[in-house]
gemmi code that builds the backbone of each chain (N, CA, C; Angstrom):
import gemmi

chains = {
    "A": [
        ("GLN", (89.880, 98.864, 89.443), (90.789, 97.865, 88.898), (92.040, 97.793, 89.767)),
        ("GLN", (92.344, 96.585, 90.214), (93.513, 96.432, 91.081), (94.793, 96.693, 90.296)),
        ("PRO", (95.638, 97.599, 90.762), (96.909, 97.817, 90.063), (97.823, 96.612, 90.244)),
        ("VAL", (98.722, 96.451, 89.286), (99.659, 95.336, 89.314), (101.021, 95.839, 89.749)),
        ("GLN", (101.613, 95.134, 90.696), (102.940, 95.504, 91.170), (103.967, 94.505, 90.663)),
        ("SER", (105.168, 94.996, 90.456), (106.275, 94.126, 90.098), (107.555, 94.676, 90.715)),
        ("PRO", (108.471, 93.807, 91.116), (108.311, 92.357, 91.141), (107.387, 91.915, 92.280)),
        ("GLN", (107.068, 90.642, 92.298), (106.237, 90.110, 93.394), (107.058, 90.006, 94.670)),
        ("ALA", (108.332, 89.691, 94.496), (109.203, 89.536, 95.656), (110.628, 89.879, 95.261)),
        ("VAL", (111.369, 90.405, 96.208), (112.768, 90.736, 95.954), (113.561, 90.558, 97.245)),
        ("ILE", (114.762, 90.036, 97.087), (115.679, 89.878, 98.226), (116.907, 90.727, 97.952)),
        ("LEU", (117.267, 91.550, 98.909), (118.407, 92.450, 98.759), (119.389, 92.245, 99.889)),
        ("ARG", (120.606, 92.597, 99.642), (121.578, 92.701, 100.734), (121.574, 94.150, 101.212)),
        ("GLU", (121.887, 94.326, 102.444), (121.973, 95.685, 103.000), (122.832, 96.562, 102.091)),
        ("GLY", (122.341, 97.764, 101.851), (123.103, 98.708, 101.037), (122.739, 98.696, 99.557)),
        ("GLU", (122.026, 97.645, 99.123), (121.633, 97.580, 97.722), (120.372, 98.404, 97.473)),
        ("ASP", (120.124, 98.700, 96.204), (118.964, 99.498, 95.814), (117.866, 98.599, 95.239)),
        ("ALA", (116.644, 99.096, 95.280), (115.522, 98.360, 94.703), (114.503, 99.325, 94.120)),
        ("VAL", (113.797, 98.849, 93.112), (112.708, 99.610, 92.513), (111.472, 98.727, 92.476)),
        ("ILE", (110.360, 99.258, 92.948), (109.089, 98.544, 92.915), (108.143, 99.344, 92.026)),
        ("ASN", (107.515, 98.656, 91.100), (106.643, 99.317, 90.145), (105.176, 99.009, 90.398)),
        ("CYS", (104.354, 99.974, 90.042), (102.911, 99.861, 90.221), (102.264, 100.363, 88.938)),
        ("SER", (101.418, 99.534, 88.344), (100.852, 99.893, 87.058), (99.343, 99.673, 87.055)),
        ("SER", (98.627, 100.654, 86.523), (97.172, 100.563, 86.459), (96.702, 100.682, 85.018)),
        ("SER", (95.561, 100.071, 84.743), (94.986, 100.183, 83.397), (94.023, 101.363, 83.315)),
        ("LYS", (93.846, 102.061, 84.438), (92.907, 103.176, 84.480), (93.641, 104.491, 84.708)),
        ("ALA", (93.003, 105.584, 84.311), (93.568, 106.903, 84.581), (93.534, 107.155, 86.084)),
        ("LEU", (94.626, 107.647, 86.596), (94.763, 107.789, 88.038), (94.766, 109.236, 88.488)),
        ("TYR", (94.219, 109.424, 89.655), (94.235, 110.745, 90.290), (95.392, 110.833, 91.282)),
        ("SER", (95.641, 109.761, 91.954), (96.735, 109.758, 92.916), (97.230, 108.338, 93.123)),
        ("VAL", (98.447, 108.262, 93.633), (99.035, 106.976, 93.998), (99.574, 107.095, 95.423)),
        ("HIS", (99.283, 106.095, 96.222), (99.794, 106.050, 97.595), (100.739, 104.863, 97.709)),
        ("TRP", (101.688, 104.960, 98.601), (102.575, 103.832, 98.899), (102.550, 103.541, 100.393)),
        ("TYR", (102.490, 102.243, 100.715), (102.462, 101.786, 102.099), (103.445, 100.646, 102.272)),
        ("ARG", (103.919, 100.486, 103.489), (104.727, 99.333, 103.850), (104.042, 98.620, 105.010)),
        ("GLN", (104.002, 97.306, 104.902), (103.389, 96.507, 105.964), (104.358, 95.426, 106.407)),
        ("LYS", (104.664, 95.420, 107.682), (105.494, 94.353, 108.230), (104.572, 93.235, 108.715)),
        ("HIS", (105.122, 92.052, 108.753), (104.321, 90.874, 109.071), (103.600, 91.034, 110.413)),
        ("GLY", (102.283, 90.835, 110.371), (101.500, 90.902, 111.600), (101.170, 92.309, 112.058)),
        ("GLU", (101.536, 93.309, 111.263), (101.281, 94.686, 111.655), (100.373, 95.377, 110.638)),
        ("ALA", (99.930, 96.564, 110.984), (99.099, 97.348, 110.074), (99.970, 98.033, 109.025)),
        ("PRO", (99.406, 98.355, 107.881), (100.167, 99.128, 106.885), (100.543, 100.494, 107.443)),
        ("VAL", (101.691, 100.964, 107.011), (102.168, 102.288, 107.405), (102.336, 103.128, 106.155)),
        ("PHE", (101.751, 104.310, 106.196), (101.806, 105.209, 105.055), (103.242, 105.666, 104.793)),
        ("LEU", (103.626, 105.686, 103.511), (104.944, 106.194, 103.121), (104.819, 107.544, 102.418)),
        ("MET", (103.996, 107.602, 101.384), (103.844, 108.857, 100.651), (102.677, 108.797, 99.676)),
        ("ILE", (102.240, 109.987, 99.275), (101.201, 110.131, 98.250), (101.775, 110.946, 97.107)),
        ("LEU", (101.442, 110.562, 95.885), (101.805, 111.336, 94.703), (100.524, 111.766, 94.019)),
        ("LEU", (100.401, 113.083, 93.817), (99.134, 113.612, 93.338), (99.170, 114.129, 91.912)),
        ("LYS", (100.317, 114.491, 91.425), (100.372, 115.100, 90.106), (101.227, 114.261, 89.175)),
        ("GLY", (100.890, 114.322, 87.901), (101.693, 113.611, 86.936), (103.130, 114.043, 86.992)),
        ("GLY", (104.034, 113.114, 87.061), (105.441, 113.432, 87.068), (105.985, 113.766, 88.437)),
        ("GLU", (105.100, 113.895, 89.382), (105.550, 114.286, 90.716), (106.466, 113.224, 91.303)),
        ("GLN", (107.479, 113.666, 91.940), (108.382, 112.755, 92.627), (108.548, 113.231, 94.056)),
        ("LYS", (108.279, 112.335, 94.947), (108.379, 112.707, 96.356), (109.301, 111.746, 97.063)),
        ("GLY", (109.773, 112.142, 98.180), (110.565, 111.210, 98.963), (111.200, 111.873, 100.132)),
        ("HIS", (111.738, 111.049, 100.969), (112.506, 111.567, 102.077), (113.572, 110.552, 102.407)),
        ("GLU", (114.708, 111.027, 102.731), (115.871, 110.190, 103.011), (116.111, 109.260, 101.833)),
        ("LYS", (116.012, 107.976, 102.074), (116.425, 107.053, 101.023), (115.257, 106.357, 100.341)),
        ("ILE", (114.042, 106.794, 100.575), (112.882, 106.221, 99.909), (112.180, 107.334, 99.151)),
        ("SER", (112.012, 107.138, 97.870), (111.353, 108.137, 97.039), (110.459, 107.445, 96.043)),
        ("ALA", (109.627, 108.222, 95.356), (108.701, 107.641, 94.386), (108.424, 108.632, 93.285)),
        ("SER", (108.042, 108.100, 92.152), (107.657, 108.927, 91.019), (106.305, 108.479, 90.503)),
        ("PHE", (105.641, 109.359, 89.771), (104.304, 109.078, 89.245), (104.247, 109.568, 87.816)),
        ("ASN", (104.099, 108.651, 86.883), (103.950, 108.990, 85.477), (102.461, 108.881, 85.151)),
        ("GLU", (101.823, 110.045, 85.147), (100.367, 110.077, 84.977), (99.944, 109.549, 83.609)),
        ("LYS", (100.729, 109.832, 82.593), (100.362, 109.413, 81.242), (100.386, 107.904, 81.101)),
        ("LYS", (101.321, 107.279, 81.769), (101.441, 105.828, 81.674), (100.685, 105.122, 82.794)),
        ("GLN", (100.088, 105.884, 83.684), (99.383, 105.313, 84.847), (100.309, 104.394, 85.633)),
        ("GLN", (101.508, 104.858, 85.849), (102.494, 104.050, 86.554), (103.166, 104.856, 87.660)),
        ("SER", (103.550, 104.146, 88.680), (104.342, 104.758, 89.743), (105.461, 103.789, 90.111)),
        ("SER", (106.564, 104.350, 90.538), (107.684, 103.525, 90.975), (108.165, 104.002, 92.332)),
        ("LEU", (108.499, 103.061, 93.184), (109.053, 103.355, 94.511), (110.521, 102.980, 94.492)),
        ("TYR", (111.374, 103.903, 94.899), (112.811, 103.699, 94.867), (113.343, 103.607, 96.297)),
        ("LEU", (114.024, 102.519, 96.581), (114.655, 102.347, 97.892), (116.158, 102.263, 97.656)),
        ("THR", (116.875, 103.215, 98.202), (118.311, 103.246, 97.994), (119.045, 102.895, 99.283)),
        ("ALA", (120.191, 102.270, 99.111), (121.020, 101.877, 100.254), (120.159, 101.210, 101.326)),
        ("SER", (119.494, 100.118, 100.920), (118.495, 99.496, 101.776), (119.044, 99.110, 103.147)),
        ("GLN", (118.162, 99.184, 104.122), (118.483, 98.819, 105.501), (117.612, 97.634, 105.896)),
        ("LEU", (118.018, 96.935, 106.933), (117.241, 95.777, 107.398), (115.799, 96.177, 107.706)),
        ("SER", (115.627, 97.394, 108.179), (114.295, 97.868, 108.572), (113.362, 98.071, 107.377)),
        ("TYR", (113.901, 98.027, 106.174), (113.067, 98.193, 104.987), (112.272, 96.929, 104.651)),
        ("SER", (112.615, 95.830, 105.262), (111.926, 94.573, 104.968), (110.441, 94.684, 105.266)),
        ("GLY", (109.644, 94.096, 104.399), (108.195, 94.121, 104.578), (107.525, 93.964, 103.219)),
        ("THR", (106.222, 94.119, 103.223), (105.485, 94.071, 101.966), (105.055, 95.481, 101.607)),
        ("TYR", (105.346, 95.878, 100.397), (105.027, 97.215, 99.934), (103.788, 97.156, 99.037)),
        ("PHE", (102.867, 98.035, 99.337), (101.641, 98.124, 98.548), (101.518, 99.519, 97.936)),
        ("CYS", (101.103, 99.544, 96.692), (100.668, 100.831, 96.160), (99.143, 100.863, 96.258)),
        ("GLY", (98.609, 102.046, 96.342), (97.154, 102.233, 96.360), (96.837, 103.295, 95.324)),
        ("THR", (95.837, 103.059, 94.527), (95.534, 104.006, 93.464), (94.107, 104.524, 93.560)),
        ("GLU", (93.984, 105.804, 93.306), (92.666, 106.420, 93.238), (92.404, 106.717, 91.766)),
        ("GLU", (91.341, 106.121, 91.242), (91.063, 106.268, 89.823), (90.242, 107.512, 89.544)),
        ("ARG", (90.520, 108.123, 88.418), (89.768, 109.313, 88.021), (88.331, 108.941, 87.660)),
        ("GLY", (87.410, 109.813, 88.054), (86.031, 109.667, 87.601), (85.279, 108.509, 88.210)),
        ("THR", (85.764, 107.955, 89.300), (85.085, 106.794, 89.879), (84.554, 107.089, 91.274)),
        ("GLY", (84.520, 108.352, 91.621), (83.959, 108.686, 92.922), (84.747, 108.141, 94.081)),
        ("ASN", (86.036, 108.419, 94.070), (86.890, 108.036, 95.195), (87.146, 106.545, 95.323)),
        ("GLN", (87.030, 105.781, 94.248), (87.367, 104.368, 94.330), (88.865, 104.215, 94.550)),
        ("PHE", (89.211, 103.353, 95.468), (90.597, 103.186, 95.874), (90.938, 101.706, 95.848)),
        ("TYR", (92.049, 101.372, 95.189), (92.446, 99.972, 95.061), (93.883, 99.790, 95.488)),
        ("PHE", (94.137, 98.733, 96.231), (95.502, 98.383, 96.604), (96.082, 97.428, 95.571)),
        ("GLY", (97.399, 97.557, 95.368), (98.090, 96.669, 94.467), (98.273, 95.285, 95.052)),
        ("THR", (98.878, 94.451, 94.268), (99.057, 93.045, 94.626), (100.143, 92.828, 95.670)),
        ("GLY", (100.951, 93.837, 95.914), (101.968, 93.745, 96.956), (103.305, 93.238, 96.442)),
        ("THR", (104.381, 93.752, 97.012), (105.737, 93.298, 96.711), (106.431, 92.995, 98.038)),
        ("SER", (106.866, 91.763, 98.182), (107.570, 91.370, 99.393), (109.050, 91.710, 99.250)),
        ("LEU", (109.550, 92.524, 100.149), (110.958, 92.943, 100.121), (111.654, 92.398, 101.353)),
        ("THR", (112.733, 91.674, 101.147), (113.522, 91.139, 102.257), (114.938, 91.656, 102.125)),
        ("VAL", (115.411, 92.297, 103.166), (116.788, 92.787, 103.197), (117.578, 91.901, 104.144)),
        ("ILE", (118.648, 91.344, 103.641), (119.479, 90.457, 104.456), (120.837, 91.105, 104.714)),
        ("PRO", (121.477, 90.711, 105.836), (122.779, 91.328, 106.158), (123.840, 90.973, 105.130)),
    ],
    "B": [
        ("ASP", (102.588, 103.668, 117.502), (101.157, 103.805, 117.761), (100.578, 104.930, 116.893)),
        ("SER", (99.638, 104.559, 116.021), (99.084, 105.523, 115.072), (98.051, 106.438, 115.716)),
        ("GLY", (97.515, 106.058, 116.855), (96.451, 106.845, 117.467), (95.065, 106.362, 117.096)),
        ("VAL", (94.991, 105.398, 116.178), (93.712, 104.800, 115.784), (93.531, 103.522, 116.604)),
        ("THR", (92.380, 103.395, 117.215), (92.139, 102.195, 118.018), (91.026, 101.363, 117.408)),
        ("GLN", (91.171, 100.050, 117.531), (90.158, 99.129, 117.029), (89.877, 98.082, 118.094)),
        ("THR", (88.607, 97.767, 118.229), (88.213, 96.695, 119.139), (87.176, 95.812, 118.464)),
        ("PRO", (87.142, 94.517, 118.775), (88.153, 93.808, 119.549), (89.385, 93.506, 118.698)),
        ("LYS", (90.411, 92.973, 119.283), (91.613, 92.599, 118.536), (91.389, 91.286, 117.794)),
        ("HIS", (90.690, 90.395, 118.451), (90.402, 89.088, 117.864), (88.930, 88.771, 118.072)),
        ("LEU", (88.367, 88.071, 117.100), (86.962, 87.692, 117.182), (86.796, 86.337, 116.513)),
        ("ILE", (86.235, 85.406, 117.244), (85.947, 84.081, 116.688), (84.450, 83.872, 116.778)),
        ("THR", (83.856, 83.517, 115.649), (82.423, 83.338, 115.631), (82.061, 82.230, 114.650)),
        ("ALA", (80.787, 81.956, 114.533), (80.324, 80.863, 113.672), (79.647, 81.415, 112.423)),
        ("THR", (79.554, 80.572, 111.412), (78.868, 80.985, 110.188), (77.419, 81.353, 110.496)),
        ("GLY", (76.935, 82.363, 109.784), (75.568, 82.813, 109.974), (75.403, 83.886, 111.027)),
        ("GLN", (76.420, 84.093, 111.832), (76.341, 85.079, 112.907), (76.582, 86.494, 112.409)),
        ("ARG", (76.410, 87.428, 113.331), (76.612, 88.854, 113.040), (77.594, 89.406, 114.061)),
        ("VAL", (78.520, 90.245, 113.598), (79.484, 90.863, 114.499), (79.606, 92.346, 114.187)),
        ("THR", (80.104, 93.073, 115.173), (80.342, 94.506, 115.007), (81.777, 94.825, 115.379)),
        ("LEU", (82.463, 95.483, 114.474), (83.833, 95.915, 114.723), (83.806, 97.422, 114.949)),
        ("ARG", (84.632, 97.857, 115.889), (84.600, 99.266, 116.257), (85.936, 99.934, 115.993)),
        ("CYS", (85.873, 101.195, 115.596), (87.079, 101.966, 115.301), (86.949, 103.368, 115.859)),
        ("SER", (87.980, 103.818, 116.552), (88.047, 105.210, 116.995), (89.188, 105.886, 116.268)),
        ("PRO", (88.892, 106.937, 115.503), (89.954, 107.596, 114.736), (90.876, 108.416, 115.625)),
        ("ARG", (91.963, 108.888, 115.044), (92.845, 109.805, 115.749), (92.067, 111.060, 116.105)),
        ("SER", (92.473, 111.695, 117.182), (91.819, 112.929, 117.589), (91.939, 113.965, 116.471)),
        ("GLY", (90.811, 114.524, 116.079), (90.813, 115.551, 115.041), (90.581, 115.035, 113.631)),
        ("ASP", (90.699, 113.728, 113.431), (90.470, 113.176, 112.096), (88.978, 113.025, 111.833)),
        ("LEU", (88.568, 113.423, 110.647), (87.145, 113.374, 110.313), (86.769, 112.175, 109.446)),
        ("SER", (87.756, 111.604, 108.777), (87.480, 110.473, 107.884), (87.876, 109.151, 108.512)),
        ("VAL", (87.046, 108.157, 108.252), (87.356, 106.792, 108.655), (87.212, 105.896, 107.429)),
        ("TYR", (88.158, 105.002, 107.263), (88.160, 104.058, 106.149), (88.177, 102.640, 106.720)),
        ("TRP", (87.522, 101.755, 106.021), (87.569, 100.338, 106.405), (88.180, 99.517, 105.276)),
        ("TYR", (89.062, 98.581, 105.674), (89.730, 97.710, 104.724), (89.639, 96.264, 105.205)),
        ("GLN", (89.633, 95.365, 104.237), (89.676, 93.933, 104.545), (90.948, 93.357, 103.930)),
        ("GLN", (91.666, 92.580, 104.715), (92.865, 91.929, 104.184), (92.756, 90.433, 104.385)),
        ("SER", (92.724, 89.698, 103.294), (92.679, 88.236, 103.361), (93.795, 87.683, 102.488)),
        ("LEU", (94.112, 86.412, 102.726), (95.219, 85.804, 101.992), (94.931, 85.713, 100.499)),
        ("ASP", (93.695, 85.401, 100.150), (93.410, 85.195, 98.732), (93.066, 86.484, 97.986)),
        ("GLN", (92.567, 87.494, 98.675), (92.152, 88.714, 97.965), (92.995, 89.931, 98.288)),
        ("GLY", (93.973, 89.765, 99.152), (94.832, 90.903, 99.439), (94.115, 91.968, 100.229)),
        ("LEU", (94.585, 93.201, 100.083), (94.050, 94.335, 100.834), (92.986, 95.029, 99.991)),
        ("GLN", (91.774, 95.108, 100.525), (90.678, 95.696, 99.753), (90.019, 96.838, 100.521)),
        ("PHE", (89.759, 97.911, 99.809), (89.054, 99.048, 100.368), (87.568, 98.728, 100.435)),
        ("LEU", (86.961, 98.939, 101.585), (85.539, 98.649, 101.741), (84.688, 99.911, 101.645)),
        ("ILE", (84.984, 100.881, 102.507), (84.118, 102.055, 102.563), (84.811, 103.187, 103.299)),
        ("GLN", (84.415, 104.420, 102.977), (84.936, 105.603, 103.652), (83.784, 106.446, 104.180)),
        ("TYR", (83.933, 106.938, 105.393), (83.001, 107.901, 105.950), (83.744, 109.181, 106.268)),
        ("TYR", (83.070, 110.285, 106.008), (83.651, 111.590, 106.310), (82.633, 112.380, 107.117)),
        ("ASN", (82.986, 112.696, 108.322), (82.152, 113.515, 109.208), (80.713, 112.995, 109.267)),
        ("GLY", (80.584, 111.700, 109.353), (79.276, 111.092, 109.529), (78.572, 110.658, 108.254)),
        ("GLU", (79.128, 111.030, 107.120), (78.454, 110.686, 105.865), (79.307, 109.741, 105.031)),
        ("GLU", (78.651, 108.831, 104.338), (79.376, 107.933, 103.447), (79.975, 108.736, 102.303)),
        ("ARG", (81.277, 108.556, 102.062), (81.963, 109.342, 101.029), (82.380, 108.487, 99.839)),
        ("ALA", (82.761, 107.268, 100.090), (83.193, 106.400, 98.998), (82.932, 104.951, 99.372)),
        ("LYS", (82.604, 104.176, 98.338), (82.298, 102.780, 98.570), (83.159, 101.928, 97.671)),
        ("GLY", (83.753, 100.901, 98.241), (84.567, 99.988, 97.465), (83.894, 98.644, 97.339)),
        ("ASN", (84.674, 97.592, 97.529), (84.157, 96.238, 97.364), (83.468, 95.721, 98.623)),
        ("ILE", (82.484, 96.444, 99.065), (81.804, 96.044, 100.294), (80.560, 95.222, 99.949)),
        ("LEU", (80.457, 94.062, 100.580), (79.337, 93.174, 100.324), (78.054, 93.765, 100.909)),
        ("GLU", (76.918, 93.334, 100.364), (75.639, 93.825, 100.879), (75.391, 93.359, 102.305)),
        ("ARG", (76.022, 92.258, 102.684), (75.885, 91.739, 104.064), (76.649, 92.599, 105.072)),
        ("PHE", (77.483, 93.494, 104.564), (78.278, 94.353, 105.423), (77.707, 95.765, 105.395)),
        ("SER", (77.784, 96.442, 106.502), (77.361, 97.838, 106.542), (78.224, 98.579, 107.552)),
        ("ALA", (78.269, 99.865, 107.404), (79.075, 100.663, 108.327), (78.358, 101.968, 108.629)),
        ("GLN", (78.778, 102.597, 109.684), (78.289, 103.936, 109.984), (79.331, 104.677, 110.809)),
        ("GLN", (79.211, 105.988, 110.769), (80.089, 106.827, 111.581), (79.186, 107.683, 112.465)),
        ("PHE", (79.481, 107.683, 113.715), (78.631, 108.336, 114.702), (79.052, 109.789, 114.927)),
        ("PRO", (78.191, 110.586, 115.605), (78.529, 111.995, 115.851), (79.875, 112.197, 116.546)),
        ("ASP", (80.291, 111.245, 117.378), (81.602, 111.419, 118.023), (82.736, 110.936, 117.120)),
        ("LEU", (82.411, 110.596, 115.889), (83.318, 110.208, 114.801), (83.837, 108.777, 114.878)),
        ("HIS", (83.493, 108.039, 115.911), (83.889, 106.643, 115.877), (83.028, 105.926, 114.839)),
        ("SER", (83.513, 104.802, 114.384), (82.806, 104.087, 113.323), (82.642, 102.621, 113.701)),
        ("GLU", (81.612, 102.030, 113.166), (81.374, 100.606, 113.360), (81.142, 99.937, 112.011)),
        ("LEU", (81.719, 98.762, 111.883), (81.523, 97.942, 110.693), (80.738, 96.706, 111.131)),
        ("ASN", (79.571, 96.540, 110.551), (78.711, 95.419, 110.884), (78.787, 94.358, 109.794)),
        ("LEU", (79.064, 93.144, 110.211), (79.170, 92.028, 109.279), (78.105, 91.012, 109.664)),
        ("SER", (77.211, 90.684, 108.730), (76.130, 89.771, 109.078), (76.139, 88.546, 108.170)),
        ("SER", (75.366, 87.549, 108.561), (75.291, 86.281, 107.815), (76.683, 85.816, 107.419)),
        ("LEU", (77.548, 85.748, 108.418), (78.963, 85.502, 108.160), (79.209, 84.172, 107.470)),
        ("GLU", (80.174, 84.193, 106.564), (80.593, 82.995, 105.834), (82.070, 82.745, 106.148)),
        ("LEU", (82.506, 81.513, 105.853), (83.902, 81.162, 106.121), (84.856, 82.145, 105.432)),
        ("GLY", (84.478, 82.551, 104.230), (85.320, 83.441, 103.447), (85.447, 84.854, 103.996)),
        ("ASP", (84.667, 85.164, 105.007), (84.772, 86.493, 105.632), (85.910, 86.555, 106.638)),
        ("SER", (86.496, 85.417, 106.919), (87.639, 85.400, 107.838), (88.760, 86.236, 107.234)),
        ("ALA", (89.216, 87.208, 107.988), (90.215, 88.148, 107.455), (90.640, 89.087, 108.565)),
        ("LEU", (91.599, 89.920, 108.212), (92.013, 91.010, 109.082), (91.293, 92.258, 108.601)),
        ("TYR", (90.593, 92.937, 109.499), (89.863, 94.142, 109.134), (90.568, 95.341, 109.751)),
        ("PHE", (90.995, 96.234, 108.871), (91.680, 97.444, 109.326), (90.766, 98.644, 109.204)),
        ("CYS", (90.948, 99.544, 110.131), (90.329, 100.851, 110.060), (91.476, 101.848, 109.921)),
        ("ALA", (91.241, 102.903, 109.172), (92.229, 103.969, 109.055), (91.505, 105.299, 109.188)),
        ("SER", (92.246, 106.321, 109.552), (91.622, 107.652, 109.622), (92.522, 108.692, 108.982)),
        ("SER", (91.927, 109.787, 108.579), (92.675, 110.911, 108.033), (91.990, 112.198, 108.445)),
        ("VAL", (92.726, 113.290, 108.306), (92.212, 114.575, 108.771), (90.989, 115.000, 107.986)),
        ("GLY", (91.146, 115.035, 106.647), (90.051, 115.469, 105.791), (89.418, 114.280, 105.112)),
        ("GLY", (88.934, 114.503, 103.900), (88.334, 113.369, 103.211), (87.553, 113.742, 101.979)),
        ("ALA", (87.774, 114.954, 101.489), (87.067, 115.330, 100.276), (87.398, 114.344, 99.163)),
        ("ARG", (88.651, 113.946, 99.093), (89.061, 112.865, 98.215), (90.025, 112.009, 99.007)),
        ("ILE", (90.321, 110.831, 98.474), (91.267, 109.973, 99.183), (92.672, 110.441, 98.845)),
        ("GLN", (92.999, 111.630, 99.296), (94.318, 112.178, 99.006), (95.068, 112.454, 100.286)),
        ("GLU", (94.565, 111.924, 101.329), (95.113, 112.266, 102.623), (95.992, 111.149, 103.139)),
        ("THR", (96.896, 111.508, 103.992), (97.675, 110.509, 104.714), (96.719, 109.710, 105.587)),
        ("GLN", (96.740, 108.412, 105.445), (95.863, 107.560, 106.230), (96.667, 106.864, 107.319)),
        ("TYR", (96.144, 106.881, 108.522), (96.786, 106.233, 109.655), (95.967, 105.004, 110.016)),
        ("PHE", (96.623, 103.863, 110.027), (95.926, 102.603, 110.218), (95.907, 102.180, 111.682)),
        ("GLY", (94.785, 101.585, 112.070), (94.693, 100.960, 113.371), (95.341, 99.587, 113.333)),
        ("PRO", (95.425, 98.910, 114.491), (96.112, 97.616, 114.571), (95.327, 96.466, 113.935)),
        ("GLY", (94.048, 96.684, 113.658), (93.251, 95.660, 112.996), (92.481, 94.770, 113.951)),
        ("THR", (91.428, 94.175, 113.414), (90.656, 93.150, 114.121), (90.745, 91.887, 113.290)),
        ("ARG", (91.210, 90.817, 113.930), (91.311, 89.545, 113.209), (90.036, 88.750, 113.457)),
        ("LEU", (89.314, 88.506, 112.374), (88.047, 87.776, 112.455), (88.226, 86.366, 111.915)),
        ("LEU", (87.800, 85.405, 112.708), (87.832, 84.017, 112.280), (86.416, 83.473, 112.341)),
        ("VAL", (85.922, 83.018, 111.201), (84.576, 82.446, 111.130), (84.705, 80.933, 110.991)),
        ("LEU", (84.132, 80.215, 111.940), (84.249, 78.741, 111.945), (82.956, 78.082, 111.488)),
    ],
}
model = gemmi.Model(1)
for chain_id, residues in chains.items():
    chain = gemmi.Chain(chain_id)
    for i, (resn, *xyz) in enumerate(residues, 1):
        res = gemmi.Residue()
        res.name, res.seqid = resn, gemmi.SeqId(i, " ")
        for name, pos in zip(("N", "CA", "C"), xyz):
            atom = gemmi.Atom()
            atom.name, atom.element = name, gemmi.Element(name[0])
            atom.pos, atom.b_iso = gemmi.Position(*pos), 0.0
            res.add_atom(atom)
        chain.add_residue(res)
    model.add_chain(chain)
structure = gemmi.Structure()
structure.add_model(model)
structure.setup_entities()
């Protein structure tokens, strides 16, 4: 089942914060986050494997609420380089490694 | 540069034809994943191979098949091509592959256009 991301698109000014949500109707084993710039391949950001786990580095972090089958990506003090489309990817429990990408969130950071 | 290579970069072909896309994983990576990205369906997981064996299958059509060779490179074969198969095809690799819990490194993709 394809996870649903929200918002679909967001425009920020440099220095502002953003939260991107990823929600699944299925029990999840892990959540991955990727960023893709236009015309380029997706780039891995992080994986969350345990319920409640929060990972991050520098100004990008994420949390995983296993009970709610939700994950959120937090971007703080956004930079121009953060612009791109963010995808979550979910691995569902009990489905033999089935992996689904979310609908994507377009993030644009303006000066 | 992720270290994953894909050939060709671009491919233009006609409906009904068959094409082969090639992927070489990063040195030391045992898993290869194939993804399709199209405007209407977004990014979709097709299939995963780990050390030569199929490990996971996603939304891969019966007209499509893949394999991973002893040297760990992989090929995705697309046959009886339809207009709707036009898309960007990505390959990714990871070190392990017991589950899809690994950091995946994506290649630059092959853009397929079916006319």
